[in-house]
N, CA, C and O atoms as a Maestro MAE file, in Angstrom:
{
 s_m_m2io_version
 :::
 2.0.0
}

f_m_ct {
 s_m_title
 :::
 protein
 m_atom[348] {
  # First column is atom index #
  i_m_mmod_type
  r_m_x_coord
  r_m_y_coord
  r_m_z_coord
  i_m_residue_number
  s_m_chain_name
  s_m_pdb_residue_name
  s_m_pdb_atom_name
  i_m_atomic_number
  :::
  1 25 82.634 67.586 20.216 1 A "CYS " " N  " 7
  2 3 82.204 68.757 19.475 1 A "CYS " " CA " 6
  3 2 82.084 68.487 17.983 1 A "CYS " " C  " 6
  4 15 81.431 69.248 17.269 1 A "CYS " " O  " 8
  5 25 82.709 67.407 17.500 2 A "ARG " " N  " 7
  6 3 82.621 67.115 16.062 2 A "ARG " " CA " 6
  7 2 81.184 66.849 15.647 2 A "ARG " " C  " 6
  8 15 80.787 67.195 14.534 2 A "ARG " " O  " 8
  9 25 80.393 66.233 16.534 3 A "ASN " " N  " 7
  10 3 79.004 65.966 16.181 3 A "ASN " " CA " 6
  11 2 78.181 67.249 16.118 3 A "ASN " " C  " 6
  12 15 77.034 67.228 15.670 3 A "ASN " " O  " 8
  13 25 78.758 68.369 16.563 4 A "MET " " N  " 7
  14 3 78.087 69.664 16.479 4 A "MET " " CA " 6
  15 2 78.664 70.506 15.350 4 A "MET " " C  " 6
  16 15 78.344 71.688 15.230 4 A "MET " " O  " 8
  17 25 79.518 69.901 14.519 5 A "GLY " " N  " 7
  18 3 80.050 70.609 13.369 5 A "GLY " " CA " 6
  19 2 81.465 71.123 13.510 5 A "GLY " " C  " 6
  20 15 82.001 71.709 12.570 5 A "GLY " " O  " 8
  21 25 82.086 70.919 14.666 6 A "ALA " " N  " 7
  22 3 83.473 71.361 14.838 6 A "ALA " " CA " 6
  23 2 84.392 70.494 13.993 6 A "ALA " " C  " 6
  24 15 84.122 69.318 13.752 6 A "ALA " " O  " 8
  25 25 85.471 71.097 13.556 7 A "MET " " N  " 7
  26 3 86.446 70.380 12.736 7 A "MET " " CA " 6
  27 2 87.794 70.367 13.445 7 A "MET " " C  " 6
  28 15 88.072 71.211 14.297 7 A "MET " " O  " 8
  29 25 88.618 69.402 13.082 8 A "VAL " " N  " 7
  30 3 89.954 69.296 13.645 8 A "VAL " " CA " 6
  31 2 90.959 69.663 12.559 8 A "VAL " " C  " 6
  32 15 91.026 69.027 11.507 8 A "VAL " " O  " 8
  33 25 91.732 70.696 12.836 9 A "GLN " " N  " 7
  34 3 92.765 71.166 11.914 9 A "GLN " " CA " 6
  35 2 94.127 70.913 12.544 9 A "GLN " " C  " 6
  36 15 94.349 71.238 13.711 9 A "GLN " " O  " 8
  37 25 95.032 70.333 11.772 10 A "LEU " " N  " 7
  38 3 96.392 70.111 12.236 10 A "LEU " " CA " 6
  39 2 97.347 71.037 11.506 10 A "LEU " " C  " 6
  40 15 97.125 71.398 10.350 10 A "LEU " " O  " 8
  41 25 98.400 71.412 12.189 11 A "ASN " " N  " 7
  42 3 99.435 72.260 11.628 11 A "ASN " " CA " 6
  43 2 100.463 71.378 10.927 11 A "ASN " " C  " 6
  44 15 100.935 70.402 11.511 11 A "ASN " " O  " 8
  45 25 100.813 71.700 9.697 12 A "ALA " " N  " 7
  46 3 101.771 70.903 8.921 12 A "ALA " " CA " 6
  47 2 103.108 70.772 9.638 12 A "ALA " " C  " 6
  48 15 103.689 69.687 9.662 12 A "ALA " " O  " 8
  49 25 103.600 71.850 10.217 13 A "ASP " " N  " 7
  50 3 104.879 71.780 10.923 13 A "ASP " " CA " 6
  51 2 104.803 70.861 12.137 13 A "ASP " " C  " 6
  52 15 105.770 70.165 12.447 13 A "ASP " " O  " 8
  53 25 103.678 70.853 12.820 14 A "SER " " N  " 7
  54 3 103.510 69.967 13.973 14 A "SER " " CA " 6
  55 2 103.514 68.504 13.535 14 A "SER " " C  " 6
  56 15 104.110 67.660 14.204 14 A "SER " " O  " 8
  57 25 102.867 68.204 12.438 15 A "ILE " " N  " 7
  58 3 102.845 66.841 11.903 15 A "ILE " " CA " 6
  59 2 104.254 66.387 11.568 15 A "ILE " " C  " 6
  60 15 104.613 65.238 11.823 15 A "ILE " " O  " 8
  61 25 105.048 67.271 11.004 16 A "LEU " " N  " 7
  62 3 106.410 66.940 10.582 16 A "LEU " " CA " 6
  63 2 107.420 66.962 11.728 16 A "LEU " " C  " 6
  64 15 108.577 66.588 11.539 16 A "LEU " " O  " 8
  65 25 106.996 67.394 12.904 17 A "GLY " " N  " 7
  66 3 107.892 67.434 14.051 17 A "GLY " " CA " 6
  67 2 108.715 68.696 14.171 17 A "GLY " " C  " 6
  68 15 109.624 68.765 14.998 17 A "GLY " " O  " 8
  69 25 108.415 69.691 13.364 18 A "LYS " " N  " 7
  70 3 109.177 70.940 13.394 18 A "LYS " " CA " 6
  71 2 108.835 71.798 14.606 18 A "LYS " " C  " 6
  72 15 109.560 72.739 14.929 18 A "LYS " " O  " 8
  73 25 107.735 71.475 15.276 19 A "ASP " " N  " 7
  74 3 107.328 72.205 16.481 19 A "ASP " " CA " 6
  75 2 107.654 71.429 17.752 19 A "ASP " " C  " 6
  76 15 107.311 71.861 18.853 19 A "ASP " " O  " 8
  77 25 108.311 70.292 17.601 20 A "GLY " " N  " 7
  78 3 108.685 69.485 18.759 20 A "GLY " " CA " 6
  79 2 108.078 68.098 18.725 20 A "GLY " " C  " 6
  80 15 107.078 67.847 18.051 20 A "GLY " " O  " 8
  81 25 108.709 67.203 19.473 21 A "LYS " " N  " 7
  82 3 108.282 65.801 19.500 21 A "LYS " " CA " 6
  83 2 106.895 65.608 20.094 21 A "LYS " " C  " 6
  84 15 106.138 64.748 19.646 21 A "LYS " " O  " 8
  85 25 106.563 66.407 21.102 22 A "HIS " " N  " 7
  86 3 105.253 66.274 21.748 22 A "HIS " " CA " 6
  87 2 104.121 66.515 20.749 22 A "HIS " " C  " 6
  88 15 103.157 65.751 20.695 22 A "HIS " " O  " 8
  89 25 104.248 67.573 19.968 23 A "TYR " " N  " 7
  90 3 103.215 67.893 18.978 23 A "TYR " " CA " 6
  91 2 103.161 66.837 17.880 23 A "TYR " " C  " 6
  92 15 102.081 66.450 17.432 23 A "TYR " " O  " 8
  93 25 104.331 66.375 17.452 24 A "LYS " " N  " 7
  94 3 104.377 65.340 16.418 24 A "LYS " " CA " 6
  95 2 103.670 64.073 16.898 24 A "LYS " " C  " 6
  96 15 102.913 63.457 16.149 24 A "LYS " " O  " 8
  97 25 103.919 63.693 18.135 25 A "LYS " " N  " 7
  98 3 103.292 62.491 18.699 25 A "LYS " " CA " 6
  99 2 101.772 62.660 18.784 25 A "LYS " " C  " 6
  100 15 101.025 61.738 18.453 25 A "LYS " " O  " 8
  101 25 101.318 63.827 19.223 26 A "ALA " " N  " 7
  102 3 99.878 64.078 19.311 26 A "ALA " " CA " 6
  103 2 99.237 64.029 17.925 26 A "ALA " " C  " 6
  104 15 98.165 63.449 17.755 26 A "ALA " " O  " 8
  105 25 99.891 64.635 16.940 27 A "CYS " " N  " 7
  106 3 99.366 64.622 15.567 27 A "CYS " " CA " 6
  107 2 99.315 63.191 15.026 27 A "CYS " " C  " 6
  108 15 98.367 62.814 14.338 27 A "CYS " " O  " 8
  109 25 100.326 62.414 15.339 28 A "LYS " " N  " 7
  110 3 100.369 61.028 14.876 28 A "LYS " " CA " 6
  111 2 99.158 60.251 15.399 28 A "LYS " " C  " 6
  112 15 98.548 59.479 14.659 28 A "LYS " " O  " 8
  113 25 98.813 60.454 16.664 29 A "GLN " " N  " 7
  114 3 97.649 59.770 17.242 29 A "GLN " " CA " 6
  115 2 96.347 60.237 16.574 29 A "GLN " " C  " 6
  116 15 95.460 59.431 16.294 29 A "GLN " " O  " 8
  117 25 96.250 61.525 16.328 30 A "ILE " " N  " 7
  118 3 95.052 62.068 15.676 30 A "ILE " " CA " 6
  119 2 94.918 61.499 14.273 30 A "ILE " " C  " 6
  120 15 93.830 61.086 13.871 30 A "ILE " " O  " 8
  121 25 96.012 61.474 13.524 31 A "LEU " " N  " 7
  122 3 95.981 60.942 12.158 31 A "LEU " " CA " 6
  123 2 95.713 59.437 12.160 31 A "LEU " " C  " 6
  124 15 94.922 58.942 11.358 31 A "LEU " " O  " 8
  125 25 96.365 58.723 13.050 32 A "LYS " " N  " 7
  126 3 96.193 57.274 13.148 32 A "LYS " " CA " 6
  127 2 94.736 56.904 13.401 32 A "LYS " " C  " 6
  128 15 94.249 55.891 12.899 32 A "LYS " " O  " 8
  129 25 94.051 57.726 14.177 33 A "ASN " " N  " 7
  130 3 92.648 57.465 14.508 33 A "ASN " " CA " 6
  131 2 91.678 58.169 13.571 33 A "ASN " " C  " 6
  132 15 90.476 58.209 13.835 33 A "ASN " " O  " 8
  133 25 92.196 58.727 12.472 34 A "ASP " " N  " 7
  134 3 91.382 59.392 11.446 34 A "ASP " " CA " 6
  135 2 90.474 60.470 12.037 34 A "ASP " " C  " 6
  136 15 89.290 60.547 11.710 34 A "ASP " " O  " 8
  137 25 91.045 61.298 12.910 35 A "LEU " " N  " 7
  138 3 90.269 62.343 13.578 35 A "LEU " " CA " 6
  139 2 90.512 63.737 13.004 35 A "LEU " " C  " 6
  140 15 89.862 64.697 13.418 35 A "LEU " " O  " 8
  141 25 91.437 63.858 12.059 36 A "ALA " " N  " 7
  142 3 91.735 65.168 11.474 36 A "ALA " " CA " 6
  143 2 90.853 65.421 10.254 36 A "ALA " " C  " 6
  144 15 90.505 64.499 9.517 36 A "ALA " " O  " 8
  145 25 90.505 66.682 10.061 37 A "ASP " " N  " 7
  146 3 89.692 67.079 8.911 37 A "ASP " " CA " 6
  147 2 90.476 67.866 7.872 37 A "ASP " " C  " 6
  148 15 90.147 67.830 6.687 37 A "ASP " " O  " 8
  149 25 91.504 68.571 8.308 38 A "ILE " " N  " 7
  150 3 92.221 69.457 7.400 38 A "ILE " " CA " 6
  151 2 93.620 69.728 7.954 38 A "ILE " " C  " 6
  152 15 93.838 69.690 9.165 38 A "ILE " " O  " 8
  153 25 94.554 70.000 7.059 39 A "VAL " " N  " 7
  154 3 95.901 70.397 7.440 39 A "VAL " " CA " 6
  155 2 96.133 71.807 6.900 39 A "VAL " " C  " 6
  156 15 95.778 72.121 5.764 39 A "VAL " " O  " 8
  157 25 96.728 72.637 7.732 40 A "ALA " " N  " 7
  158 3 97.021 74.010 7.330 40 A "ALA " " CA " 6
  159 2 98.451 74.355 7.730 40 A "ALA " " C  " 6
  160 15 99.083 73.635 8.503 40 A "ALA " " O  " 8
  161 25 98.939 75.443 7.204 41 A "SER " " N  " 7
  162 3 100.276 75.894 7.588 41 A "SER " " CA " 6
  163 2 100.141 77.021 8.600 41 A "SER " " C  " 6
  164 15 99.072 77.611 8.761 41 A "SER " " O  " 8
  165 25 101.227 77.300 9.267 42 A "ASP " " N  " 7
  166 3 101.275 78.446 10.164 42 A "ASP " " CA " 6
  167 2 102.166 79.515 9.543 42 A "ASP " " C  " 6
  168 15 102.758 80.339 10.241 42 A "ASP " " O  " 8
  169 25 102.246 79.483 8.219 43 A "ALA " " N  " 7
  170 3 103.117 80.408 7.488 43 A "ALA " " CA " 6
  171 2 102.354 81.703 7.217 43 A "ALA " " C  " 6
  172 15 101.557 81.794 6.284 43 A "ALA " " O  " 8
  173 25 102.618 82.681 8.046 44 A "HIS " " N  " 7
  174 3 101.935 83.965 7.892 44 A "HIS " " CA " 6
  175 2 102.540 84.806 6.785 44 A "HIS " " C  " 6
  176 15 101.900 85.720 6.267 44 A "HIS " " O  " 8
  177 25 103.766 84.496 6.428 45 A "ASN " " N  " 7
  178 3 104.412 85.138 5.291 45 A "ASN " " CA " 6
  179 2 105.466 84.178 4.760 45 A "ASN " " C  " 6
  180 15 105.826 83.217 5.439 45 A "ASN " " O  " 8
  181 25 105.958 84.425 3.564 46 A "VAL " " N  " 7
  182 3 106.880 83.476 2.931 46 A "VAL " " CA " 6
  183 2 108.352 83.765 3.233 46 A "VAL " " C  " 6
  184 15 109.228 83.018 2.796 46 A "VAL " " O  " 8
  185 25 108.629 84.824 3.964 47 A "THR " " N  " 7
  186 3 110.025 85.136 4.249 47 A "THR " " CA " 6
  187 2 110.488 84.593 5.602 47 A "THR " " C  " 6
  188 15 111.583 84.039 5.699 47 A "THR " " O  " 8
  189 25 109.686 84.742 6.628 48 A "SER " " N  " 7
  190 3 110.136 84.303 7.953 48 A "SER " " CA " 6
  191 2 109.511 82.990 8.402 48 A "SER " " C  " 6
  192 15 110.022 82.369 9.334 48 A "SER " " O  " 8
  193 25 108.446 82.552 7.789 49 A "ARG " " N  " 7
  194 3 107.787 81.293 8.151 49 A "ARG " " CA " 6
  195 2 107.453 80.527 6.877 49 A "ARG " " C  " 6
  196 15 106.400 80.735 6.273 49 A "ARG " " O  " 8
  197 25 108.328 79.670 6.490 50 A "LYS " " N  " 7
  198 3 108.147 78.897 5.266 50 A "LYS " " CA " 6
  199 2 107.039 77.853 5.444 50 A "LYS " " C  " 6
  200 15 106.921 77.227 6.498 50 A "LYS " " O  " 8
  201 25 106.250 77.684 4.417 51 A "SER " " N  " 7
  202 3 105.207 76.665 4.416 51 A "SER " " CA " 6
  203 2 105.819 75.307 4.062 51 A "SER " " C  " 6
  204 15 106.659 75.212 3.167 51 A "SER " " O  " 8
  205 25 105.400 74.279 4.758 52 A "HIS " " N  " 7
  206 3 105.856 72.923 4.492 52 A "HIS " " CA " 6
  207 2 104.684 72.030 4.085 52 A "HIS " " C  " 6
  208 15 104.668 70.834 4.378 52 A "HIS " " O  " 8
  209 25 103.716 72.624 3.412 53 A "MET " " N  " 7
  210 3 102.501 71.890 3.057 53 A "MET " " CA " 6
  211 2 102.778 70.721 2.110 53 A "MET " " C  " 6
  212 15 102.258 69.625 2.324 53 A "MET " " O  " 8
  213 25 103.572 70.930 1.085 54 A "GLN " " N  " 7
  214 3 103.842 69.848 0.133 54 A "GLN " " CA " 6
  215 2 104.600 68.711 0.812 54 A "GLN " " C  " 6
  216 15 104.285 67.539 0.608 54 A "GLN " " O  " 8
  217 25 105.580 69.054 1.602 55 A "GLN " " N  " 7
  218 3 106.338 68.040 2.343 55 A "GLN " " CA " 6
  219 2 105.406 67.268 3.282 55 A "GLN " " C  " 6
  220 15 105.514 66.048 3.408 55 A "GLN " " O  " 8
  221 25 104.506 67.976 3.927 56 A "CYS " " N  " 7
  222 3 103.565 67.332 4.843 56 A "CYS " " CA " 6
  223 2 102.589 66.432 4.081 56 A "CYS " " C  " 6
  224 15 102.302 65.315 4.512 56 A "CYS " " O  " 8
  225 25 102.087 66.919 2.956 57 A "ARG " " N  " 7
  226 3 101.190 66.089 2.141 57 A "ARG " " CA " 6
  227 2 101.879 64.802 1.718 57 A "ARG " " C  " 6
  228 15 101.283 63.727 1.790 57 A "ARG " " O  " 8
  229 25 103.121 64.899 1.281 58 A "ASP " " N  " 7
  230 3 103.872 63.715 0.866 58 A "ASP " " CA " 6
  231 2 104.103 62.768 2.043 58 A "ASP " " C  " 6
  232 15 104.036 61.548 1.890 58 A "ASP " " O  " 8
  233 25 104.371 63.331 3.204 59 A "HIS " " N  " 7
  234 3 104.563 62.525 4.414 59 A "HIS " " CA " 6
  235 2 103.276 61.766 4.769 59 A "HIS " " C  " 6
  236 15 103.312 60.568 5.053 59 A "HIS " " O  " 8
  237 25 102.159 62.467 4.750 60 A "ILE " " N  " 7
  238 3 100.884 61.819 5.084 60 A "ILE " " CA " 6
  239 2 100.551 60.750 4.058 60 A "ILE " " C  " 6
  240 15 100.087 59.670 4.425 60 A "ILE " " O  " 8
  241 25 100.777 61.025 2.789 61 A "ALA " " N  " 7
  242 3 100.518 60.025 1.743 61 A "ALA " " CA " 6
  243 2 101.357 58.776 1.979 61 A "ALA " " C  " 6
  244 15 100.866 57.657 1.831 61 A "ALA " " O  " 8
  245 25 102.609 58.965 2.342 62 A "LYS " " N  " 7
  246 3 103.508 57.834 2.573 62 A "LYS " " CA " 6
  247 2 103.114 57.049 3.819 62 A "LYS " " C  " 6
  248 15 103.109 55.818 3.798 62 A "LYS " " O  " 8
  249 25 102.786 57.745 4.899 63 A "GLU " " N  " 7
  250 3 102.512 57.080 6.181 63 A "GLU " " CA " 6
  251 2 101.075 56.583 6.318 63 A "GLU " " C  " 6
  252 15 100.834 55.570 6.973 63 A "GLU " " O  " 8
  253 25 100.115 57.287 5.707 64 A "TYR " " N  " 7
  254 3 98.694 56.984 5.926 64 A "TYR " " CA " 6
  255 2 97.914 56.733 4.643 64 A "TYR " " C  " 6
  256 15 96.740 56.367 4.696 64 A "TYR " " O  " 8
  257 25 98.546 56.923 3.501 65 A "GLY " " N  " 7
  258 3 97.897 56.662 2.225 65 A "GLY " " CA " 6
  259 2 97.423 57.922 1.520 65 A "GLY " " C  " 6
  260 15 97.159 58.952 2.140 65 A "GLY " " O  " 8
  261 25 97.325 57.800 0.192 66 A "TRP " " N  " 7
  262 3 96.903 58.945 -0.629 66 A "TRP " " CA " 6
  263 2 95.458 59.336 -0.384 66 A "TRP " " C  " 6
  264 15 95.099 60.499 -0.566 66 A "TRP " " O  " 8
  265 25 94.623 58.398 0.022 67 A "ASP " " N  " 7
  266 3 93.227 58.755 0.306 67 A "ASP " " CA " 6
  267 2 93.140 59.765 1.444 67 A "ASP " " C  " 6
  268 15 92.377 60.729 1.374 67 A "ASP " " O  " 8
  269 25 93.926 59.536 2.492 68 A "MET " " N  " 7
  270 3 93.911 60.482 3.609 68 A "MET " " CA " 6
  271 2 94.522 61.814 3.190 68 A "MET " " C  " 6
  272 15 94.003 62.872 3.547 68 A "MET " " O  " 8
  273 25 95.615 61.774 2.439 69 A "ALA " " N  " 7
  274 3 96.232 63.017 1.972 69 A "ALA " " CA " 6
  275 2 95.238 63.812 1.122 69 A "ALA " " C  " 6
  276 15 95.128 65.029 1.272 69 A "ALA " " O  " 8
  277 25 94.529 63.141 0.249 70 A "TRP " " N  " 7
  278 3 93.523 63.802 -0.597 70 A "TRP " " CA " 6
  279 2 92.433 64.442 0.264 70 A "TRP " " C  " 6
  280 15 92.034 65.583 0.026 70 A "TRP " " O  " 8
  281 25 91.959 63.708 1.255 71 A "LYS " " N  " 7
  282 3 90.901 64.210 2.135 71 A "LYS " " CA " 6
  283 2 91.359 65.469 2.872 71 A "LYS " " C  " 6
  284 15 90.628 66.458 2.923 71 A "LYS " " O  " 8
  285 25 92.564 65.436 3.443 72 A "LEU " " N  " 7
  286 3 93.046 66.529 4.287 72 A "LEU " " CA " 6
  287 2 93.502 67.758 3.512 72 A "LEU " " C  " 6
  288 15 93.395 68.878 4.011 72 A "LEU " " O  " 8
  289 25 94.009 67.561 2.302 73 A "PHE " " N  " 7
  290 3 94.604 68.670 1.550 73 A "PHE " " CA " 6
  291 2 93.755 69.150 0.379 73 A "PHE " " C  " 6
  292 15 94.006 70.234 -0.148 73 A "PHE " " O  " 8
  293 25 92.766 68.384 -0.041 74 A "ALA " " N  " 7
  294 3 91.969 68.788 -1.209 74 A "ALA " " CA " 6
  295 2 90.467 68.663 -0.963 74 A "ALA " " C  " 6
  296 15 89.740 69.654 -1.027 74 A "ALA " " O  " 8
  297 25 90.013 67.463 -0.684 75 A "GLN " " N  " 7
  298 3 88.568 67.226 -0.585 75 A "GLN " " CA " 6
  299 2 87.901 68.095 0.487 75 A "GLN " " C  " 6
  300 15 86.958 68.828 0.191 75 A "GLN " " O  " 8
  301 25 88.382 68.015 1.715 76 A "ASN " " N  " 7
  302 3 87.744 68.793 2.787 76 A "ASN " " CA " 6
  303 2 87.926 70.297 2.620 76 A "ASN " " C  " 6
  304 15 86.973 71.040 2.855 76 A "ASN " " O  " 8
  305 25 89.110 70.786 2.225 77 A "PRO " " N  " 7
  306 3 89.202 72.229 1.982 77 A "PRO " " CA " 6
  307 2 88.219 72.712 0.906 77 A "PRO " " C  " 6
  308 15 87.626 73.782 1.048 77 A "PRO " " O  " 8
  309 25 88.047 71.939 -0.158 78 A "LEU " " N  " 7
  310 3 87.079 72.318 -1.195 78 A "LEU " " CA " 6
  311 2 85.653 72.294 -0.657 78 A "LEU " " C  " 6
  312 15 84.844 73.159 -0.995 78 A "LEU " " O  " 8
  313 25 85.348 71.320 0.167 79 A "ARG " " N  " 7
  314 3 84.010 71.244 0.760 79 A "ARG " " CA " 6
  315 2 83.751 72.437 1.678 79 A "ARG " " C  " 6
  316 15 82.641 72.968 1.713 79 A "ARG " " O  " 8
  317 25 84.759 72.849 2.408 80 A "ILE " " N  " 7
  318 3 84.620 74.022 3.286 80 A "ILE " " CA " 6
  319 2 84.362 75.270 2.453 80 A "ILE " " C  " 6
  320 15 83.464 76.054 2.762 80 A "ILE " " O  " 8
  321 25 85.145 75.454 1.405 81 A "LEU " " N  " 7
  322 3 84.962 76.624 0.542 81 A "LEU " " CA " 6
  323 2 83.604 76.639 -0.136 81 A "LEU " " C  " 6
  324 15 83.064 77.702 -0.441 81 A "LEU " " O  " 8
  325 25 83.056 75.455 -0.371 82 A "SER " " N  " 7
  326 3 81.742 75.343 -1.006 82 A "SER " " CA " 6
  327 2 80.615 75.330 0.017 82 A "SER " " C  " 6
  328 15 79.446 75.188 -0.341 82 A "SER " " O  " 8
  329 25 80.968 75.478 1.289 83 A "ASN " " N  " 7
  330 3 79.984 75.409 2.370 83 A "ASN " " CA " 6
  331 2 79.201 74.099 2.335 83 A "ASN " " C  " 6
  332 15 77.992 74.069 2.562 83 A "ASN " " O  " 8
  333 25 79.918 73.027 2.048 84 A "ASP " " N  " 7
  334 3 79.296 71.716 1.876 84 A "ASP " " CA " 6
  335 2 79.961 70.706 2.819 84 A "ASP " " C  " 6
  336 15 80.250 69.578 2.419 84 A "ASP " " O  " 8
  337 25 80.199 71.110 4.055 85 A "PHE " " N  " 7
  338 3 80.858 70.199 4.968 85 A "PHE " " CA " 6
  339 2 79.912 69.841 6.101 85 A "PHE " " C  " 6
  340 15 79.422 70.706 6.827 85 A "PHE " " O  " 8
  341 25 79.672 68.558 6.232 86 A "GLU " " N  " 7
  342 3 78.806 68.089 7.309 86 A "GLU " " CA " 6
  343 2 79.500 67.063 8.191 86 A "GLU " " C  " 6
  344 15 78.831 66.315 8.905 86 A "GLU " " O  " 8
  345 25 80.837 67.011 8.157 87 A "GLY " " N  " 7
  346 3 81.573 66.113 9.039 87 A "GLY " " CA " 6
  347 2 82.081 64.883 8.410 87 A "GLY " " C  " 6
  348 15 82.714 64.065 9.076 87 A "GLY " " O  " 8
  :::
 }
 m_bond[347] {
  # First column is bond index #
  i_m_from
  i_m_to
  i_m_order
  :::
  1 1 2 1
  2 2 3 1
  3 3 4 2
  4 3 5 1
  5 5 6 1
  6 6 7 1
  7 7 8 2
  8 7 9 1
  9 9 10 1
  10 10 11 1
  11 11 12 2
  12 11 13 1
  13 13 14 1
  14 14 15 1
  15 15 16 2
  16 15 17 1
  17 17 18 1
  18 18 19 1
  19 19 20 2
  20 19 21 1
  21 21 22 1
  22 22 23 1
  23 23 24 2
  24 23 25 1
  25 25 26 1
  26 26 27 1
  27 27 28 2
  28 27 29 1
  29 29 30 1
  30 30 31 1
  31 31 32 2
  32 31 33 1
  33 33 34 1
  34 34 35 1
  35 35 36 2
  36 35 37 1
  37 37 38 1
  38 38 39 1
  39 39 40 2
  40 39 41 1
  41 41 42 1
  42 42 43 1
  43 43 44 2
  44 43 45 1
  45 45 46 1
  46 46 47 1
  47 47 48 2
  48 47 49 1
  49 49 50 1
  50 50 51 1
  51 51 52 2
  52 51 53 1
  53 53 54 1
  54 54 55 1
  55 55 56 2
  56 55 57 1
  57 57 58 1
  58 58 59 1
  59 59 60 2
  60 59 61 1
  61 61 62 1
  62 62 63 1
  63 63 64 2
  64 63 65 1
  65 65 66 1
  66 66 67 1
  67 67 68 2
  68 67 69 1
  69 69 70 1
  70 70 71 1
  71 71 72 2
  72 71 73 1
  73 73 74 1
  74 74 75 1
  75 75 76 2
  76 75 77 1
  77 77 78 1
  78 78 79 1
  79 79 80 2
  80 79 81 1
  81 81 82 1
  82 82 83 1
  83 83 84 2
  84 83 85 1
  85 85 86 1
  86 86 87 1
  87 87 88 2
  88 87 89 1
  89 89 90 1
  90 90 91 1
  91 91 92 2
  92 91 93 1
  93 93 94 1
  94 94 95 1
  95 95 96 2
  96 95 97 1
  97 97 98 1
  98 98 99 1
  99 99 100 2
  100 99 101 1
  101 101 102 1
  102 102 103 1
  103 103 104 2
  104 103 105 1
  105 105 106 1
  106 106 107 1
  107 107 108 2
  108 107 109 1
  109 109 110 1
  110 110 111 1
  111 111 112 2
  112 111 113 1
  113 113 114 1
  114 114 115 1
  115 115 116 2
  116 115 117 1
  117 117 118 1
  118 118 119 1
  119 119 120 2
  120 119 121 1
  121 121 122 1
  122 122 123 1
  123 123 124 2
  124 123 125 1
  125 125 126 1
  126 126 127 1
  127 127 128 2
  128 127 129 1
  129 129 130 1
  130 130 131 1
  131 131 132 2
  132 131 133 1
  133 133 134 1
  134 134 135 1
  135 135 136 2
  136 135 137 1
  137 137 138 1
  138 138 139 1
  139 139 140 2
  140 139 141 1
  141 141 142 1
  142 142 143 1
  143 143 144 2
  144 143 145 1
  145 145 146 1
  146 146 147 1
  147 147 148 2
  148 147 149 1
  149 149 150 1
  150 150 151 1
  151 151 152 2
  152 151 153 1
  153 153 154 1
  154 154 155 1
  155 155 156 2
  156 155 157 1
  157 157 158 1
  158 158 159 1
  159 159 160 2
  160 159 161 1
  161 161 162 1
  162 162 163 1
  163 163 164 2
  164 163 165 1
  165 165 166 1
  166 166 167 1
  167 167 168 2
  168 167 169 1
  169 169 170 1
  170 170 171 1
  171 171 172 2
  172 171 173 1
  173 173 174 1
  174 174 175 1
  175 175 176 2
  176 175 177 1
  177 177 178 1
  178 178 179 1
  179 179 180 2
  180 179 181 1
  181 181 182 1
  182 182 183 1
  183 183 184 2
  184 183 185 1
  185 185 186 1
  186 186 187 1
  187 187 188 2
  188 187 189 1
  189 189 190 1
  190 190 191 1
  191 191 192 2
  192 191 193 1
  193 193 194 1
  194 194 195 1
  195 195 196 2
  196 195 197 1
  197 197 198 1
  198 198 199 1
  199 199 200 2
  200 199 201 1
  201 201 202 1
  202 202 203 1
  203 203 204 2
  204 203 205 1
  205 205 206 1
  206 206 207 1
  207 207 208 2
  208 207 209 1
  209 209 210 1
  210 210 211 1
  211 211 212 2
  212 211 213 1
  213 213 214 1
  214 214 215 1
  215 215 216 2
  216 215 217 1
  217 217 218 1
  218 218 219 1
  219 219 220 2
  220 219 221 1
  221 221 222 1
  222 222 223 1
  223 223 224 2
  224 223 225 1
  225 225 226 1
  226 226 227 1
  227 227 228 2
  228 227 229 1
  229 229 230 1
  230 230 231 1
  231 231 232 2
  232 231 233 1
  233 233 234 1
  234 234 235 1
  235 235 236 2
  236 235 237 1
  237 237 238 1
  238 238 239 1
  239 239 240 2
  240 239 241 1
  241 241 242 1
  242 242 243 1
  243 243 244 2
  244 243 245 1
  245 245 246 1
  246 246 247 1
  247 247 248 2
  248 247 249 1
  249 249 250 1
  250 250 251 1
  251 251 252 2
  252 251 253 1
  253 253 254 1
  254 254 255 1
  255 255 256 2
  256 255 257 1
  257 257 258 1
  258 258 259 1
  259 259 260 2
  260 259 261 1
  261 261 262 1
  262 262 263 1
  263 263 264 2
  264 263 265 1
  265 265 266 1
  266 266 267 1
  267 267 268 2
  268 267 269 1
  269 269 270 1
  270 270 271 1
  271 271 272 2
  272 271 273 1
  273 273 274 1
  274 274 275 1
  275 275 276 2
  276 275 277 1
  277 277 278 1
  278 278 279 1
  279 279 280 2
  280 279 281 1
  281 281 282 1
  282 282 283 1
  283 283 284 2
  284 283 285 1
  285 285 286 1
  286 286 287 1
  287 287 288 2
  288 287 289 1
  289 289 290 1
  290 290 291 1
  291 291 292 2
  292 291 293 1
  293 293 294 1
  294 294 295 1
  295 295 296 2
  296 295 297 1
  297 297 298 1
  298 298 299 1
  299 299 300 2
  300 299 301 1
  301 301 302 1
  302 302 303 1
  303 303 304 2
  304 303 305 1
  305 305 306 1
  306 306 307 1
  307 307 308 2
  308 307 309 1
  309 309 310 1
  310 310 311 1
  311 311 312 2
  312 311 313 1
  313 313 314 1
  314 314 315 1
  315 315 316 2
  316 315 317 1
  317 317 318 1
  318 318 319 1
  319 319 320 2
  320 319 321 1
  321 321 322 1
  322 322 323 1
  323 323 324 2
  324 323 325 1
  325 325 326 1
  326 326 327 1
  327 327 328 2
  328 327 329 1
  329 329 330 1
  330 330 331 1
  331 331 332 2
  332 331 333 1
  333 333 334 1
  334 334 335 1
  335 335 336 2
  336 335 337 1
  337 337 338 1
  338 338 339 1
  339 339 340 2
  340 339 341 1
  341 341 342 1
  342 342 343 1
  343 343 344 2
  344 343 345 1
  345 345 346 1
  346 346 347 1
  347 347 348 2
  :::
 }
}
């Protein structure tokens, strides 16, 4: 579906293993194969669901490099907001 414009979004908590080992392992494979386009939080509010975006960005930078962290947390989100994303 990516060739039709679909994007792959990963949850920051899943990447960090806060949602369980199974999700962390799946995210690791997606990141390792450079298949993710964006990382988002599942924090619907700041009182009961804390965002771990900064921690996740730092983790991705450490494990996969700053280029990937930049792509997932800045470049692609800006491209989406600008309606300038073609995959």
